C-alpha positions in Angstrom: -11.6 16.0 1.0 -8.9 18.4 -0.1 -9.4 20.1 -3.4 -5.7 20.5 -4.0 -4.8 19.6 -7.5 -2.5 16.7 -8.0 -1.6 17.5 -11.6 0.8 20.0 -13.2 -0.4 22.8 -15.5 0.4 20.5 -18.4 -1.9 17.7 -17.0 0.7 15.3 -15.8 0.3 13.8 -12.3 2.6 15.2 -9.7 3.6 13.4 -6.5 4.8 16.7 -5.2 1.3 18.2 -5.5 -0.3 15.5 -3.3 -1.6 17.1 -0.1 0.4 15.4 2.8 1.0 15.4 6.5 4.5 14.4 7.6 4.4 12.0 10.5 8.0 11.7 11.9 9.3 12.4 8.4 7.0 10.0 6.6 4.9 11.9 4.0 1.4 10.5 4.3 -1.2 11.5 1.7 -4.3 13.4 2.9 -6.3 12.3 -0.1 -9.4 10.1 0.4 -10.1 6.9 -1.5 -11.8 8.4 -4.6 -9.2 11.0 -5.1 -6.4 8.4 -4.6 -8.0 6.1 -7.3 -8.4 9.0 -9.7 -4.8 10.1 -9.2 -3.5 6.5 -9.8 -5.7 6.1 -12.9 -4.0 9.2 -14.3 -0.6 7.8 -13.5 -1.5 4.6 -15.4 -2.7 6.5 -18.4 0.6 8.4 -18.5 2.7 5.4 -17.7 4.4 7.2 -14.7 5.9 4.6 -12.3 4.6 5.0 -8.7 5.4 3.1 -5.6 2.4 3.1 -3.3 2.9 2.3 0.4 0.0 1.5 2.7 1.3 3.0 5.9 0.6 1.8 9.4 2.2 2.7 12.8 4.5 -0.3 12.7 6.0 0.9 9.4 6.5 4.4 10.8 8.2 3.0 13.9 10.4 0.8 11.6 11.4 3.9 9.6 12.4 5.7 12.8 14.7 2.8 13.8 16.1 2.2 10.3 17.5 5.1 8.2 17.4 3.0 5.0 13.7 2.1 5.5 13.0 5.8 6.2 14.8 6.8 3.0 12.8 4.2 1.0 9.5 5.5 2.4 10.4 9.2 1.7 11.2 8.3 -1.9 7.9 6.5 -2.5 5.6 8.4 -4.8 2.5 7.9 -2.7 1.9 6.8 0.9 -1.7 6.2 1.9 -3.0 6.1 5.5 -3.9 2.4 5.9 -3.5 2.0 9.6 -6.1 3.5 11.9 -3.2 4.7 14.1 -1.8 6.8 11.3 -5.2 8.4 10.7 -5.5 9.1 14.5 -2.0 10.6 14.6 -2.7 12.9 11.7 -5.9 14.1 13.4 -4.2 14.4 16.8 -1.6 16.8 15.5 -4.1 18.9 13.7 -3.3 17.7 10.2 -6.2 15.3 9.5 -6.4 13.1 6.4 -9.6 12.9 4.4 -10.2 9.3 5.5 -8.5 5.9 6.0 -7.4 4.3 2.8 -7.0 0.6 3.5 -4.7 -1.3 1.1 -7.2 -4.1 0.7 -10.0 -1.7 -0.3 -7.6 0.3 -2.5 -6.7 -2.9 -4.4 -10.3 -3.6 -5.0 -11.2 -0.1 -6.0 -8.4 -0.1 -8.5 -9.5 -3.4 -10.0 -13.1 -1.9 -10.3 -11.8 1.2 -12.0 -9.6 -0.9 -14.4 -12.4 -3.2 -15.6 -13.7 -0.9 -18.3 -10.2 0.0 -19.3 -8.8 -3.5 -19.5 -5.9 -2.8 -17.2 -3.2 -5.5 -16.9 -2.4 -6.8 -13.5 0.5 -8.8 -12.1 0.3 -10.6 -8.7 3.5 -11.5 -6.9 3.7 -13.0 -3.4 2.4 -15.5 -0.8 2.5 -19.2 -1.4 1.6 -20.7 -4.8 -1.7 -22.1 -3.4 -2.7 -18.7 -1.9 -1.7 -16.6 -4.9 -3.5 -18.9 -7.4 -6.7 -18.8 -5.2 -6.4 -15.0 -5.0 -6.0 -14.8 -8.7 -9.1 -17.0 -9.3 -11.1 -14.7 -7.0 -10.0 -11.6 -8.9 -10.8 -13.2 -12.2 -14.3 -14.0 -11.0 -14.9 -10.6 -9.4 -13.3 -8.4 -12.1 -13.6 -10.2 -15.5 -12.6 -7.1 -17.4 -9.1 -7.1 -15.8 -6.3 -8.9 -17.6 -4.2 -11.0 -15.2 -0.9 -11.1 -17.1 1.2 -12.7 -14.4 0.8 -14.7 -11.2 3.8 -15.8 -9.2 4.4 -16.8 -5.6 6.7 -14.8 -3.3 9.2 -17.5 -2.4 12.2 -16.6 -4.5 15.7 -15.7 -3.5 17.8 -12.6 -4.1 19.6 -14.5 -6.8 16.3 -14.9 -8.7 15.4 -11.2 -8.5 16.6 -10.5 -12.1 14.4 -13.4 -13.4 11.3 -12.1 -11.6 11.9 -8.6 -12.7 12.3 -9.7 -16.4 9.0 -11.6 -16.1 7.2 -8.5 -14.9 8.8 -6.3 -17.5 7.9 -8.7 -20.3 4.3 -8.8 -19.1 4.1 -5.0 -19.0 1.4 -4.7 -16.4 -0.4 -1.5 -15.4 -0.6 -2.6 -11.7 1.8 -4.8 -9.8 0.6 -6.0 -6.4 3.3 -7.5 -4.1 2.5 -9.5 -1.0 5.7 -10.7 0.8 7.1 -10.5 4.3 6.8 -7.0 5.7 10.6 -6.7 6.1 11.3 -6.9 2.4 8.0 -6.1 0.6 8.4 -2.3 0.3 12.2 -2.3 0.2 12.1 -4.8 -2.8 9.7 -2.5 -4.7 11.7 0.6 -3.8 15.0 -1.1 -4.9 13.7 -2.2 -8.3 10.9 0.2 -9.2 13.1 2.0 -11.8 13.8 -1.3 -13.6 10.1 -2.5 -13.2 8.7 0.7 -14.6 5.1 -0.2 -13.6 2.7 2.7 -13.2 1.3 1.3 -9.9 3.5 -0.9 -7.7 1.9 -1.6 -4.3 2.7 -3.8 -1.4 -0.5 -5.4 -0.2 0.6 -7.4 2.8 -2.0 -10.0 3.8 -4.5 -9.0 1.1 -3.8 -12.2 -0.9 -4.6 -14.3 2.2 -7.9 -12.5 2.5 -8.7 -12.7 -1.2 -7.8 -16.4 -1.2 -10.1 -17.1 1.7 -7.2 -18.2 4.0 -8.0 -15.3 6.3 -11.2 -13.5 6.9 -11.6 -9.7 6.6 -12.6 -8.1 9.9 -16.4 -7.8 10.3 -17.8 -4.3 9.7 -18.2 -3.7 13.4 -14.5 -4.3 14.0 -13.7 -1.9 11.1 -16.0 0.8 12.5 -14.4 0.5 15.9 -11.0 0.7 14.2 -10.1 -2.7 15.6 -9.1 -4.6 12.4 -5.7 -5.0 13.8 -7.2 -6.8 16.8 -9.3 -9.1 14.6 -6.2 -10.0 12.7 -4.3 -10.7 15.9 -7.1 -13.2 16.9 -6.5 -15.0 13.6 -2.7 -14.8 13.8 -1.7 -14.6 17.5 2.0 -15.0 16.5 1.9 -11.4 15.4 1.5 -10.1 19.0 5.1 -8.9 19.2 4.7 -6.6 16.3 1.3 -5.4 17.6 3.1 -4.2 20.8 4.4 -1.3 18.7 0.9 0.1 18.3 0.6 1.4 21.9 4.2 2.5 21.8 3.4 4.6 18.7 0.4 6.2 20.3 2.3 7.1 23.4 5.1 8.5 21.4 2.7 10.7 19.3 1.1 12.0 22.5 4.4 12.7 24.1 5.8 14.4 21.0 2.7 16.2 19.8 4.5 19.4 18.9 7.3 17.6 17.1 5.5 14.9 15.2 5.2 16.9 12.0 8.5 18.7 12.2 11.1 17.9 9.5 
């Protein structure tokens, strides 16, 4: 793990100080899980708003195709290497990250860290049935956490102001958002200044796993870096998105000398 300090001389956390590797312009953190959690705990203590993106190859490819998506990713305070393809790419170009930092695990590690501190959490996303079941699971597993808001993700652009006000009124330390991949991160990026939450993170299908709707990949799939394949078995309709994974790998191999260039 890198020993690079992520705080300024005055003790404040600094996104600029995070050790990173740029993959096609996307700045991915090299920090491992423990260092990431410690960094975000400091951000919560200091009430410094952070957008956390759990990056995978599909998101990197989307950023290459969409300048607005790329700009949003580049303005995020922290991008962790969630997808195994991102971890592989960093290693392939000689800029390895400490380890994979899966979003589902990061969510749980933050909940663990916040139990003794009484951190306040807001859950936003999925269907009402799924989000309520996910909330029940978190209450059971982490009784020291304060769940100050639980809302499904089915709201229109016209309702954004109402949703934002609800979050601001609840004043959470952590906001976990699970919505469609096309608008999850852009929504946080657009409103993070108004939300002002120290940790704002898109969690994709984590609510589905927490609720029991989907199963987490068995350890053997995780060790073989095949979680994406296990999820595809559960959600075969995702196959078109998954086709981007080999395209990403081929592109990295073809562009090896250019991947980390500005």
